[in-house]
C-alpha positions as CSV (number, residue, x, y, z in Angstrom):
1,M,-241.3,196.2,105.8
2,G,-242.8,195.6,102.4
3,G,-245.6,198.1,102.9
4,L,-243.4,201.1,103.7
5,D,-241.9,203.6,101.3
6,P,-238.1,202.8,101.0
7,P,-237.0,206.2,102.5
8,V,-239.3,205.6,105.5
9,A,-238.1,202.0,105.9
10,R,-234.4,203.1,105.8
11,R,-235.1,205.7,108.5
12,I,-236.8,203.2,110.7
13,V,-234.0,200.7,110.4
14,G,-231.4,203.4,111.1
15,K,-233.2,204.5,114.2
16,L,-233.6,200.9,115.4
17,E,-229.9,200.3,114.9
18,Q,-229.1,203.3,117.1
19,A,-231.6,202.2,119.7
20,V,-230.4,198.7,120.2
21,G,-227.1,200.0,121.6
22,N,-229.0,201.8,124.5
23,P,-232.7,200.9,124.4
24,D,-233.6,202.7,127.6
25,R,-232.6,206.0,126.0
26,Y,-234.8,205.5,122.9
27,F,-237.8,203.3,123.9
28,R,-240.6,204.4,126.2
29,R,-242.9,202.1,128.0
30,L,-246.6,202.0,127.1
31,A,-249.0,202.7,129.9
32,A,-250.5,199.5,131.4
33,S,-248.5,197.3,129.1
34,E,-245.2,195.3,128.9
35,D,-244.6,196.8,125.5
36,Y,-242.3,199.7,124.6
37,K,-242.6,202.2,121.8
38,L,-240.0,203.8,119.6
39,R,-240.9,207.0,117.7
40,V,-239.6,207.5,114.2
41,G,-241.3,210.5,112.7
42,D,-245.0,209.6,112.2
43,Y,-244.3,205.9,112.6
44,R,-244.1,203.8,115.8
45,L,-242.4,200.5,116.6
46,L,-243.9,198.4,119.3
47,A,-241.4,196.1,120.9
48,I,-240.7,193.9,123.9
49,L,-237.4,194.6,125.6
50,S,-235.6,191.9,127.5
51,H,-232.9,193.5,129.7
52,E,-231.7,190.1,130.8
53,T,-230.8,188.8,127.4
54,K,-230.3,192.3,125.9
55,T,-232.9,191.6,123.1
56,V,-235.3,193.9,121.3
57,F,-238.2,192.0,119.7
58,V,-240.1,194.3,117.3
59,E,-243.8,193.3,117.3
60,R,-245.3,195.9,115.1
61,V,-244.4,198.9,112.8
62,D,-247.1,201.2,111.7
63,H,-248.2,204.8,111.3
64,R,-249.0,206.4,114.6
65,S,-252.7,206.8,113.7
66,R,-253.0,202.9,113.5
67,V,-250.3,201.3,115.6
68,Y,-252.2,201.4,118.9
69,E,-255.4,199.9,117.7
70,R,-256.3,196.7,119.5
71,G,-256.9,193.4,117.7
72,R,-254.7,194.2,114.7
């Protein structure tokens, strides 16, 4: 998270730590995709959830205006 301001990065990590305990409560599935999103203020985390292994794999963290752009 080198490109994020430290307070924003701390907020994202804190929310992610909360979410891994009960991912179905915090993550929402993206339409027409296997990915899930987690909202943290103006930022979004795109992730893959594996319910079998209870794993959250974060693919991308970015501002909401850029995170859904294809090919990035």
